[in-house]
N, C-alpha and C positions, 0 to 999 in steps of 0.2 A: 073478187080480184081477178083480173084478166090473166090467163095462163099463157106462157110464151108460145104454146102450140097454136094458140088462136091468133098470133101475130101474122100479118101477111108474109109471104115467102120472101119478098125483097128486103124485109127487115131482119128475118131469120138468118138468111144466107151470110150477111156480114158477121153476125154473131158466131155462126158456126165456123167461119173462116178465122176469126180472131182466136177462138178456143183451140182450134186445130194448130194454129201458129204458136200459141203459148205452150201447148203440150209438146210440139216438135222441139221447141227451144229448150225444154226441160229434159226430154228423153234422148235426143240425138247426141249430146255430149256424153251421156252415159252409155249409150249404144256404141259409141266410138272407143271409150276407155275401158269399160268393164272386161270385154273379151281378152284384153292384154293379160289378164290374170291366168289365162290358159296357155300363154306363150312359154315354150320350154327355155328360151333365151332371156337373159335379164335386160332386155332392151324394149323401149316403148315404140315399136315399129311394126308395120305391116309390109308384106305378108308374113305369116308365121312359117318358120322352118319345120316346127313340129308342135303338136299340142301336148300339154303335160299339166298335172296337178301338183307340181313341185311347190308352187308358191302357196297353195292351200295347206300343204303339209308343213310348210315353214311355220304356219300359224300354230302348230302344235308344240313349237319350241317353249321352254320355260318363260322366256321373256314375254311372248305373246299371250300364253295361257294365264300368266299372272295378271297381265293387263285386263284380259277378259273377265277373270274372276273379280278383280278389283272394281271394274266397271259395273258389273252386276250388283256387287255388295253396296257400292255407292248409290246406284240407282234405286235399289230396294229400300235402303234407309231413307233416301230422299222421297221416295214415293209414299212410304208410310207417314212421314212428317208432313209433306205437302198436302196429302189427301186429308189428313185430320184438320190441319190449319185452314186449308182452303174451304172445306165443307162448313166448318164453323163460321168462317167469314161470310160465306155465301148466304147462310141462314140469317145471320145478323143483318146483312145488307138488304135482304128481302123484306125486312120489317120497314114500312114507310116512316115509322117514328124514330128510326135510328138517327141520332144526332149527326149532322154534317155527313149524311149518307153519300151524296154525290162526290164530295171531296175525298172521303175515304175510299170510295170505289176507284177514283182516278189514281190515288196513291197506290192502291193495291195492284192496279194493272200497269203501273209505271215500268216495271221490269220488261214489259212487252214493247215499250216505246223507247225507253232510254237505251242508247248503244251499249252492248254488253261490255265493251272494253272500258267504258266510263264507270259502270258498276263494279267491274273487276278491280280497277285501280282504287276506287273508294274503299272497297272491302279489304284490299291488300293493306292500305294504310290503317284502316280501323282494326282489322284483325291483328295487325302488328302490336297494337297496344294490349291485346288480350292473349298474345301467344297462341293464336289459332292458325297462323299461316303454316303450311306444310303439314297439317294434321288432318286425319280422316274426318273429324268432327267439323272442322273448318270447311272442308270441301262440301260436306253434306249440307251445312247451313247455307253456303253460297248457292248450291244447286237448288235448294228448297226455295230460296228467294226467286229463282228464275222459274221454277216449276209451279209454284202455288197459283199464279194467275191463270193457268190453264184449268185448274180444278175449280177456281172461283167462277170462271166463265161457264163451264159445262153444268156445274151444280146450279148456278143461278138461272140458266136457261130451263133447267128442269123444274126449279121452283116456281117458275111463272105459271106452270100448269098444276100446281099443287093447291088443293083446297084447304086453307089454314083453319077452316071451321072444324075440320076433323081433329085438330089438336086441342081446340076448345072443348069439343065433345069429349075427348079423352080426359081432359082435366076435370070436366064436370062430373065424370064417373070415378074420380079419385085417383087417376093415374098421375104420377109425378112426371116432371119434364123429361127426365132421362128415359124412363120407361115408355112415355108416349113417343119420344123421338125414335126409340129402338123398335117399337112394335107397330107405329103408325106411319111416321114420316119416312124413315129409312128404307122400308121395302118399296115405297113409291119412287123415291129419288135414287135408288140403287143404280139404275143404268147410268145416270149422269155422274154419280160418284165413281163408278167403275170406269167410265170413259175418261173422266179427269185423272184418275189414277194411272191409266195407260199412257196418257199424254205426258203426265209428269215423269213417268219412267222413261219414255222416249227422249224427253227434253234433257234429262240427266245423262242418259247413256250416250247421247250424241254430242254433248257439250265439250268444247275445247278451250275457249278463250279463258274462262275462269280458271281452268286447270293450269294454264300457262302462267297465271299470276299467283295463285295461292297454294298450289301443290308442289311438294318437293320431289326429289328423285324417287322416293319410296312410294309415291302416290301416282303410279302409271296407270293410264286408261287406254283404251283402244284408240279413240280419236287423238289423244295426245301423242301416242307412239306413231300414228299415221302422220301427224304434222311434223314430228321430229325426224321421221324417216324421209320426208320430202326435203328436209334441210341437210341431213347428214349422210344417208346411205340409201339413195333412191333406187328401188327395184320393184318388181311387180307384186311383191308380198303386200305392199301398201294397197294395191288394187284389189288383191284377194280379200284383204281385210275390209275394204270398202264394199265388196260384193256381199260379204257375210253381214255387215252392218246394215246395208240397204235391204237385204232380204229380211233381217230380223225387224227392222223398223216398219217394213211393209206389213208384216204379220200383225204388228201392234196396231197399225193404222186400220187394217181390215177388222181387227177385233173392236176397235173404237167405233167403226161404222156400224158394225152389227149391234153393238150396245145402244148407239143413237137411234137405230131403227126400232129398237125395243122400248124406247121411252114413250 
């Protein structure tokens, strides 16, 4: 396979320019907005009269700390559930004899394709019949639906390089399926499972559309408070929360990258 470094310069330059333009379009809005979290005044304007950390200190209020704790709890529960279900689904779909394999794969990845607002509306109607709206369990189930495809994708990618004859060899030596999975397969696919778990956590922690539909007043999260703050009482506390969220998500993405390199 020809490496992009082997392409002539006149082909590579437009590619570099396109990548630079795409990065600029993503970074420049953040570079313009995030410094406002250091403005002492409650206005979204430049230049600053004085720098201050008052808006980060506002994140220590009970309202915001409660939302942070709730976001973490929901994300942890979602990660555990999505990682387990997604890993099992990926192992099943890796079997060429799995019935309707392609159809099940498409359905499993549908939450990545279908607009979230459509899924949220459908779940709101469905959960209403089960009394799951405005509950912690309902939110976790909804977030698991969104997060599981990330686990399926990463684990499936890892399984493409797994030698399934190792499982047959373990079975021939008398190992049961669970024992063989735990001692033979899991250590090999662990980087993919870990990367999927991190992506599932990030997907849950950053999610807001589902929260607006199926969570009640008692289920506040950081993204939801940020959205409500933009509508009700806009001030740089929202930008400070965005800074913390972006920093936290960046750490998670860096960890995912390290795990993927270890596969």
